[in-house]
C-alpha positions in Angstrom: 0.0 0.0 0.0 1.2 3.6 -0.6 1.2 6.5 1.8 -2.5 7.1 1.5 -3.4 3.5 2.2 -4.3 2.7 -1.4 -2.9 -0.3 -3.2 -0.6 0.5 -6.1 -1.4 -0.5 -9.6 1.1 -2.4 -11.7 1.9 0.8 -13.6 2.6 2.7 -10.4 -0.1 5.2 -11.3 -2.5 4.9 -8.4 -5.1 7.6 -8.4 -5.0 9.7 -5.2 -8.7 10.6 -5.7 -11.6 8.4 -4.9 -12.8 8.5 -8.5 -10.8 7.2 -11.4 -8.8 9.5 -13.7 -10.8 10.8 -16.5 -10.3 11.8 -20.1 -13.3 14.0 -20.9 -15.0 13.3 -24.3 -15.3 16.4 -26.4 -18.5 18.4 -26.0 -19.5 16.7 -22.8 -21.8 18.9 -20.7 -20.6 19.7 -17.2 -22.6 19.6 -14.0 -21.1 22.7 -12.6 -21.3 26.3 -14.0 -17.9 27.2 -15.2 -16.4 30.5 -14.4 -15.9 32.8 -17.4 -12.4 33.2 -18.8 -12.2 36.6 -17.2 -13.2 35.2 -13.8 -10.7 32.4 -14.0 -7.7 34.7 -14.8 -8.5 37.9 -12.9 -6.0 38.3 -10.0 -4.0 35.3 -10.9 -0.7 35.0 -12.8 -0.9 32.2 -15.4 2.7 31.4 -16.5 3.5 29.8 -19.8 4.1 26.0 -19.7 6.0 26.0 -23.0 6.2 22.6 -24.7 4.4 21.0 -21.7 1.1 22.8 -22.5 -0.2 19.9 -24.5 0.7 17.4 -21.7 3.7 15.5 -20.5 4.5 12.1 -19.1 5.7 11.9 -15.5 9.3 11.2 -16.7 9.2 14.4 -18.8 7.8 16.4 -15.9 10.6 15.1 -13.6 13.3 16.0 -16.1 11.9 19.5 -16.5 12.0 19.9 -12.7 15.6 18.6 -12.5 16.6 21.2 -15.1 15.3 23.9 -12.7 18.5 23.5 -10.5 22.0 24.6 -11.3 25.2 22.8 -10.2 25.1 24.6 -6.8 21.5 23.5 -6.0 19.9 26.9 -6.6 16.7 27.3 -8.6 17.5 28.9 -11.9 14.7 30.9 -13.4 11.1 30.3 -12.4 10.1 27.6 -9.9 6.5 27.6 -11.1 6.5 24.2 -12.8 8.6 22.8 -10.0 6.1 23.8 -7.4 3.1 22.7 -9.5 4.6 19.2 -9.8 5.6 18.8 -6.2 2.2 19.9 -4.9 -0.5 19.0 -7.3 0.7 15.5 -8.2 -1.4 14.2 -5.3 -4.5 14.7 -7.4 -3.3 11.9 -9.7 -0.7 9.8 -7.9 0.5 9.5 -4.3 3.6 11.4 -3.0 5.2 8.0 -2.4 4.8 7.1 -6.0 6.4 10.4 -7.2 9.3 9.9 -4.8 9.8 6.4 -6.2 9.9 7.8 -9.7 12.6 10.2 -8.6 14.6 7.5 -6.9 14.5 5.3 -10.0 16.2 8.1 -11.9 19.3 7.9 -9.8 20.8 4.6 -11.2 20.3 6.0 -14.7 22.1 9.2 -13.7 25.1 7.2 -12.4 25.5 5.4 -15.7 26.0 8.8 -17.4 29.8 9.3 -17.0 29.9 12.9 -18.1 26.9 14.2 -16.4 27.0 11.9 -13.3 27.8 14.5 -10.6 25.4 17.1 -11.9 22.5 14.8 -12.6 22.8 12.9 -9.3 23.1 16.1 -7.3 20.1 17.6 -9.1 17.9 14.7 -8.0 19.0 15.3 -4.4 18.5 19.1 -4.8 15.0 18.4 -6.1 14.1 16.2 -3.1 15.7 18.8 -0.7 13.5 21.5 -2.2 10.5 19.3 -1.8 11.3 18.7 1.9 12.0 22.4 2.6 9.1 24.0 0.8 6.4 21.3 1.4 7.6 19.7 4.6 4.0 19.1 5.8 3.7 16.2 3.3 6.7 14.4 4.9 5.3 15.0 8.4 1.9 13.6 7.5 3.2 10.6 5.5 5.9 8.7 7.4 6.4 6.3 4.5 8.0 9.1 2.6 10.7 9.2 5.3 11.1 5.4 5.0 11.7 5.7 1.3 14.3 8.4 1.9 16.1 6.2 4.3 16.4 3.5 1.6 17.5 6.2 -0.9 20.3 7.3 1.5 21.5 3.7 1.7 21.6 3.6 -2.1 23.6 6.8 -2.2 26.0 5.5 0.4 26.6 2.3 -1.6 27.5 4.4 -4.6 30.1 6.3 -2.6 28.3 9.6 -2.5 27.7 10.0 1.2 28.2 13.8 1.0 24.8 14.0 -0.7 22.9 12.4 2.2 23.0 15.6 4.2 20.7 17.1 1.5 17.9 14.6 2.5 17.8 15.4 6.2 14.2 15.4 7.6 14.7 15.2 11.4 14.1 19.0 11.7 10.6 18.6 10.4 9.2 17.4 13.7 10.3 20.6 15.3 8.3 22.7 13.0 5.1 24.3 14.3 2.5 23.7 11.6 0.0 26.2 13.0 2.5 29.1 13.3 0.4 31.2 10.9 -2.5 31.2 13.3 -0.6 31.9 16.4 -1.5 35.6 16.5 -1.1 37.5 19.8 -4.2 38.9 21.3 -4.1 41.8 23.7 -4.6 41.1 27.4 -6.0 43.7 29.7 -3.3 45.9 31.2 -5.3 46.8 34.2 -7.3 44.2 36.1 -9.6 46.8 37.5 -10.4 48.2 34.0 -13.9 47.1 33.0 -13.9 45.7 29.5 -17.4 45.7 28.0 -18.5 42.1 27.4 -22.0 43.2 26.6 -23.5 42.9 23.2 -25.5 46.2 23.5 -22.3 48.1 24.5 -20.1 46.8 21.7 -19.5 49.1 18.8 -20.0 47.5 15.4 -16.4 48.1 14.4 -15.2 46.3 17.6 -17.5 43.4 17.0 -16.4 43.2 13.3 -12.7 43.2 14.3 -13.1 40.3 16.8 -15.2 38.3 14.3 -12.5 38.9 11.8 -9.8 37.7 14.2 -11.7 34.4 14.8 -12.3 34.0 11.0 -8.7 34.7 10.0 -7.4 32.4 12.7 -9.6 29.6 11.4 -8.8 30.4 7.7 -5.0 30.3 8.4 -5.3 26.7 9.7 -6.3 25.3 6.4 -3.2 23.9 4.7 -2.2 23.2 1.1 -2.8 19.5 1.9 -6.3 20.2 3.1 -7.2 21.9 -0.2 -5.7 18.9 -2.1 -7.7 16.5 0.0 -10.8 18.4 -0.7 -10.2 18.2 -4.5 -9.7 14.4 -4.2 -12.6 13.7 -1.9 -15.0 16.2 -3.3 -16.2 16.9 0.3 -14.9 18.1 3.7 -15.1 14.7 5.4 -12.0 14.0 7.4 -10.6 17.6 6.8 -11.1 19.1 10.4 -9.6 22.5 9.6 -11.9 23.0 6.7 -14.9 21.7 8.6 -14.2 24.1 11.5 -13.9 27.0 9.2 -17.2 26.4 7.5 -18.8 25.6 10.8 -17.7 28.9 12.1 -19.2 30.7 9.2 -22.5 28.8 9.6 -22.4 29.4 13.4 -22.0 33.2 12.9 -25.0 33.2 10.5 -27.1 31.3 13.1 -25.9 33.5 15.9 -27.0 36.6 14.0 -30.5 35.2 13.6 -30.8 34.3 17.2 -29.5 37.6 18.5 -32.2 39.4 16.4 -34.9 37.0 17.6 -33.8 37.2 21.2 -35.3 40.7 21.5 -39.0 40.7 22.7 -40.3 43.8 20.7 -40.2 44.7 17.1 -38.4 47.9 17.9 -35.6 46.1 19.8 -35.3 43.5 17.1 -34.9 46.3 14.5 -32.1 47.9 16.6 -30.2 44.6 16.6 -30.9 44.1 12.9 -29.5 47.6 12.2 -26.4 47.0 14.4 -25.5 43.9 12.4 -25.9 45.9 9.2 -23.3 48.3 10.6 -21.1 45.3 11.5 -21.5 44.1 7.9 -20.3 47.5 6.6 -17.2 47.3 8.8 -16.5 43.8 7.6 -16.8 45.0 4.0 -14.2 47.8 4.7 -11.9 45.2 6.3 -12.3 42.9 3.2 -13.6 40.1 5.4 -15.9 38.6 2.8 -16.4 35.3 4.5 -17.9 36.7 7.7 -19.7 39.3 5.6 -21.5 36.5 3.8 -22.3 34.8 7.2 -23.8 38.0 8.7 -25.8 39.1 5.6 -26.9 35.5 5.1 -28.2 35.4 8.6 -30.1 38.7 8.2 -31.6 37.5 4.9 -32.7 34.2 6.3 -36.4 33.6 5.9 -36.8 33.3 9.7 -35.8 37.0 9.9 -37.1 38.3 6.6 -40.7 37.2 7.5 -40.7 39.5 10.5 -42.8 42.3 8.9 -43.3 44.3 12.1 -39.6 44.2 12.7 -38.8 45.3 9.2 -41.2 48.3 9.5 -39.0 49.7 12.2 -35.7 49.4 10.2 -34.6 52.7 8.8 -34.7 53.0 5.1 -31.0 53.8 4.8 -30.2 50.5 6.6 -32.4 48.6 4.2 -30.6 50.3 1.4 -27.2 49.1 2.7 -28.6 45.6 3.1 -29.7 45.6 -0.5 -26.3 46.7 -1.6 -24.6 44.0 0.4 -27.0 41.4 -1.0 -26.2 42.5 -4.5 -22.5 42.3 -3.8 -22.7 38.7 -2.5 -25.3 37.5 -5.0 -24.7 34.2 -6.7 -25.8 35.6 -10.0 -23.3 35.0 -12.8 -21.2 32.8 -10.6 -20.7 35.5 -7.9 -19.4 37.9 -10.5 -20.0 41.0 -8.3 -18.1 39.5 -5.4 -15.3 38.3 -7.7 -14.7 41.8 -9.1 -14.7 43.4 -5.7 -12.4 40.7 -4.3 -9.9 41.0 -7.1 -9.8 44.8 -6.7 -8.7 44.4 -3.1 -5.0 44.4 -2.2 -3.4 43.5 1.1 -5.4 41.8 3.8 -8.6 40.0 2.8 -10.5 36.9 3.7 -12.3 35.3 0.7 -15.6 33.5 0.7 -14.2 30.1 1.2 -17.2 28.3 -0.3 -17.0 30.1 -3.6 -13.3 29.2 -4.0 -13.9 25.6 -3.0 -16.6 25.5 -5.7 -14.0 26.8 -8.2 -11.7 23.9 -7.4 -14.5 21.4 -8.0 -15.4 23.1 -11.2 -11.8 22.8 -12.5 -11.8 19.2 -11.5 -15.0 18.4 -13.4 -14.3 20.6 -16.4 -10.8 19.5 -17.2 -9.6 15.9 -17.8 -6.7 14.4 -15.8 -4.9 13.0 -18.8 -4.8 14.1 -22.5 -3.6 12.3 -25.6 -1.1 9.4 -25.3 -2.0 9.2 -21.6 0.0 12.3 -20.8 -0.6 14.4 -17.7 -2.8 17.4 -18.2 -0.3 20.0 -16.9 -2.7 22.8 -17.5 -5.2 21.3 -15.0 -2.4 21.0 -12.4 -1.5 24.6 -13.1 -5.1 25.7 -12.6 -5.3 23.8 -9.3 -2.0 25.3 -8.1 -3.0 28.8 -9.1 -6.3 28.7 -7.1 -4.8 27.1 -4.0 -1.6 29.1 -3.9 -3.6 32.3 -4.0 -5.5 31.2 -0.8 -2.3 30.1 0.9 -0.6 33.5 0.1 -3.5 35.3 1.8 -2.5 33.6 5.1 0.9 35.3 5.0 -0.6 38.8 5.0 -0.4 40.4 8.5 -3.9 41.2 9.8 -2.9 43.9 12.3 -6.0 43.0 14.4 -6.1 44.2 18.0 -8.3 41.6 19.6 -9.2 41.6 23.3 -8.8 38.1 24.8 -11.9 38.4 27.1 -14.1 39.3 24.2 -12.7 36.6 22.1 -13.6 34.1 24.8 -17.1 35.4 25.0 -17.7 35.3 21.3 -16.1 31.8 21.0 -18.6 30.4 23.5 -21.5 32.3 21.9 -20.7 30.7 18.5 -20.5 27.2 20.1 -24.3 27.0 20.3 -26.3 24.9 17.9 -30.0 25.2 17.1 -32.0 23.4 14.4 -33.9 25.2 11.7 -37.1 24.2 13.4 -36.0 25.8 16.7 -35.2 29.1 14.9 -38.5 29.1 13.0 -40.4 28.3 16.2 -38.9 31.3 17.9 -39.5 33.4 14.8 -43.3 32.5 14.7 -43.4 33.0 18.5 -42.1 36.6 17.9 -44.5 37.4 15.1 -47.2 34.8 14.6 -48.7 34.2 11.2 -51.3 36.8 10.2 -54.5 35.1 9.3 -55.6 38.2 7.3 -52.5 38.1 5.1 -50.9 35.2 3.2 -48.2 33.6 5.4 -44.6 34.2 4.5 -43.3 31.0 2.8 -39.9 30.0 4.1 -37.6 30.1 1.2 -33.9 30.1 0.4 -32.6 33.7 0.9 -30.7 35.4 -1.9 -27.5 35.0 0.2 -27.0 31.6 1.7 -24.0 29.5 2.7 -25.0 26.4 0.8 -21.7 24.7 0.0 -21.5 22.8 3.2 -25.1 22.1 4.5 -24.0 19.1 6.5 -21.4 21.0 8.5 -22.7 22.1 11.8 -20.9 23.5 14.8 -21.2 20.7 17.4 -18.2 21.0 19.8 -17.2 18.1 21.9 -17.7 18.3 25.8 -14.0 19.0 26.3 -14.1 21.9 23.9 -17.3 23.3 25.5 -15.7 23.0 29.0 -12.6 24.8 27.8 -14.5 27.7 26.2 -16.8 28.0 29.3 -13.9 28.2 31.7 -12.1 30.8 29.6 -15.2 32.9 29.4 -16.0 32.7 33.1 -12.4 33.7 33.9 -12.8 36.7 31.7 -16.1 37.7 33.3 -14.7 37.6 36.8 -11.5 39.4 35.8 -13.6 42.3 34.6 -16.7 42.3 36.9 -15.5 40.9 40.3 -14.0 44.1 41.5 -13.8 43.0 45.2 -12.2 39.7 44.2 -14.6 37.8 46.5 -15.7 35.2 43.9 -19.1 36.9 43.2 -20.6 39.3 40.6 -23.8 41.1 40.9 -27.1 39.7 39.6 -27.4 42.7 37.3 -24.0 42.2 35.7 -24.8 38.5 35.2 -28.1 39.3 33.5 -26.4 41.8 31.1 -23.7 39.2 30.3 -26.3 36.6 29.6 -27.9 39.0 27.1 -24.9 38.6 24.9 -25.8 35.0 24.3 -28.7 33.8 22.1 -30.0 31.7 24.9 -31.2 32.2 28.4 -32.5 29.0 30.0 -31.1 26.9 32.7 -31.5 26.1 36.3 -29.8 28.8 38.4 -29.3 28.2 42.1 -28.4 31.3 44.1 -26.6 31.0 47.4 -26.6 34.7 48.0 -29.4 37.1 47.2 -28.3 39.6 44.5 -24.9 37.9 43.9 -23.8 35.1 41.6 -20.8 32.9 42.2 -18.2 31.6 39.8 -19.5 28.0 40.3 -23.0 29.1 39.6 -22.1 30.9 36.4 -19.9 28.0 35.3 -22.7 25.5 35.9 -25.2 27.8 34.1 -23.2 28.1 30.9 -22.0 24.5 30.9 -25.5 23.3 31.1 -26.9 25.7 28.5 -24.0 25.1 26.1 -24.3 21.4 26.3 -28.0 21.5 25.8 -27.8 23.8 22.8 -24.7 22.3 21.3 -25.2 18.6 21.8 -28.6 17.5 23.1 -31.1 19.9 21.6 -33.8 21.9 23.3 -36.0 18.8 23.8 -33.5 17.6 26.4 -34.2 20.3 29.0 -35.8 19.1 32.3 -38.1 21.4 34.2 -36.6 20.8 37.6 -38.2 22.3 40.7 -36.9 22.1 44.3 -39.3 19.7 46.1 -40.1 18.5 49.6 -40.8 14.7 49.5 -43.2 13.1 51.9 -41.9 9.6 51.5 -38.4 8.0 50.9 -37.2 8.9 47.4 -34.0 7.9 45.5 -32.1 9.9 42.9 -32.8 8.7 39.4 -29.3 9.8 38.2 -27.0 8.3 40.9 -29.5 6.0 42.7 -28.6 7.7 46.0 -31.1 8.5 48.8 -32.5 12.0 48.9 -31.7 13.0 52.5 -33.3 15.8 54.5 -36.4 17.0 56.2 -37.6 19.5 53.5 -36.3 20.3 50.1 -34.5 17.0 49.8 -34.0 17.2 46.0 -35.3 18.3 42.6 -38.2 16.9 40.6 -38.9 17.4 36.9 -42.4 18.9 36.5 -42.6 17.4 33.0 -41.4 13.9 33.3 -41.3 13.3 37.1 -37.5 12.6 37.3 -36.0 13.0 40.9 -32.4 13.9 41.6 -30.0 15.6 44.0 -29.1 19.2 43.6 -25.6 18.2 42.4 -27.0 15.7 40.0 -29.5 17.9 38.2 -26.8 19.4 35.9 -25.4 16.0 35.1 -28.6 14.2 34.0 -28.0 12.3 30.7 -31.6 11.3 30.1 -33.9 13.2 27.8 -37.0 14.7 29.3 -40.0 12.6 28.3 -43.0 14.8 29.1 -45.8 13.1 31.0 -49.0 15.1 31.7 -49.9 12.9 34.7 -46.8 13.8 36.6 -47.8 17.4 37.3 -50.6 16.2 39.7 -48.3 14.0 41.8 -46.3 16.9 43.4 -47.4 17.7 47.0 -49.8 20.6 46.9 -48.1 22.9 44.5 -49.6 26.1 43.2 -48.4 26.7 39.7 -47.7 30.2 38.5 -46.5 31.6 35.2 -44.4 34.8 35.4 -42.7 36.8 32.7 -39.0 36.9 33.4 -36.5 39.5 32.2 -33.4 37.4 32.8 -30.7 38.3 30.3 -32.9 40.6 28.3 -35.2 37.7 27.4 -38.5 39.0 28.7 -40.2 36.7 26.2 -39.0 33.8 28.2 -41.5 32.4 30.6 -40.7 30.9 34.0 -42.6 27.7 33.7 -44.3 26.3 36.7 -42.7 28.1 39.6 -44.3 26.5 42.7 -45.1 27.8 46.2 -45.6 25.0 48.7 -47.8 25.7 51.7 -45.1 24.1 54.0 -42.0 25.5 52.4 -40.5 28.8 51.3 -40.6 30.0 47.7 -38.2 27.9 45.7 -34.9 29.5 44.9 -34.5 27.8 41.6 -36.1 28.8 38.4 -36.1 27.5 34.8 -36.4 29.8 31.9 -37.5 28.3 28.6 -37.4 29.9 25.2 -39.3 28.7 22.1 -42.5 28.5 24.1 -45.9 29.3 22.8 -46.5 31.6 25.7 -44.0 34.2 24.3 -45.8 37.3 23.2 
């Protein structure tokens, strides 16, 4: 098997891609819309391939690459063809196969008496250039290092040990493959200085800068190899860096929708809507087109566009800006407006990743792998290299972003949340129910939509959620716990909660008017896990309860000790558990209407709660027992029909 785990064919031409190599018949229609010649060449330097334009065998390509080096090992002239061959060969054959083809050239070079030193050295120079410029391939595929070890033995047997130093690879393991994303973010110089972590207090430019920081960091983690794998696989499966980048974009789009829908009145929703338009303007000025697509896509989503009362409160100039942004990002003529604006930009910019990934697939479908006489289609390799290299070069441009660590932590946790389309539409209809007098708005695809990776959803693992929660809580207490006593005020907590598109969880308060670090951590951990992993149907409606007979915890099977308020009981499904167990329950709430009548003499109430700027949220079934005090826990649920 080769480096990629695929068996080699007898001819040594094992396709790297899942599909077989193709020779497209003339006149075959293509499934993808091809970019126009102007779109394909704008902003890219297409160098002449000379006699290789009509195709070349692998041996001819290797010989052309060897001629790129002089006797001293320096690249003479352009390294364009050299880099194309060393990178894009993986779309046709494995890296191990290419290395084997190079190594087989060595005995032939030795047999040439006159050119022996130069030709043998050039082979080693070519391999050294490959290692130095594209070291990540050798780090990912250990079998390449094994082949190099065998090649060193061959060189030693031929009495040319001095060439072995050119093939050294031990230094590769010391390289940091994420160095491009290791930007420094600013810490607070003064612990007493209060940094605003509140959505309502953030300026649009400040929010745009921090979203751009997160976007650029994610974009820089996509390597050349990741783009190659995408071409070969035709999808993002098993490409984590690319999945995370698309998930971030989709997460921002969803976050925008939820932040608009989180406001209880049409006027407040219009204010949030307008704020995100100003954020979009700042993103446009910063040339962050990927996040711009996410923000505008969220605002144009049918769950938002159907809110007629909200739209009526949006100023006309804001609507005009939205229309301009929508036209800029329109998919008409294969995103022609975006492409022209993108190619006019110089310096720092973040492209719409999905558009450029679509271009790679278009090239793969439109051009054949091999041409006449089974020769490699070098023009196709050049087209791949041109597209990918442009994206990689953008990662080298300094961003000059001044990001605040605490705000980055808060945004990171906010974007970890995950809601389904049904959840969002349910909240949208709760905000503005269907008008029976007017035809209902039909949910439809918005003019701007991130549709190239519909299966990618931001669903962090529990370890990631815990890390993000801890970082965010540390930032909150650093900025709001002025007395350093481990508590912040209830007012500050409610304002911070407003920065998140959720506000539901059991909150137990040890001190009136104060919230502890453990309480906030438990709150956000539970809310994040529910939203990210389990879905809103998981939520239990726990109420502190006094039991009149021996009862055991359904989570840990332990006895509920005490005279009164021994534990917590779910009003919907009847589950019983300890105070410490209620946040660790791993069972979905199965609602049972009969359970409500089994609690000892409760008096149900329904009160509108303003926790975290979510006055639409309704405290469901707060109970006052005749023989106990008013319970100190409450549960706030969103997406309920009681919302006004």
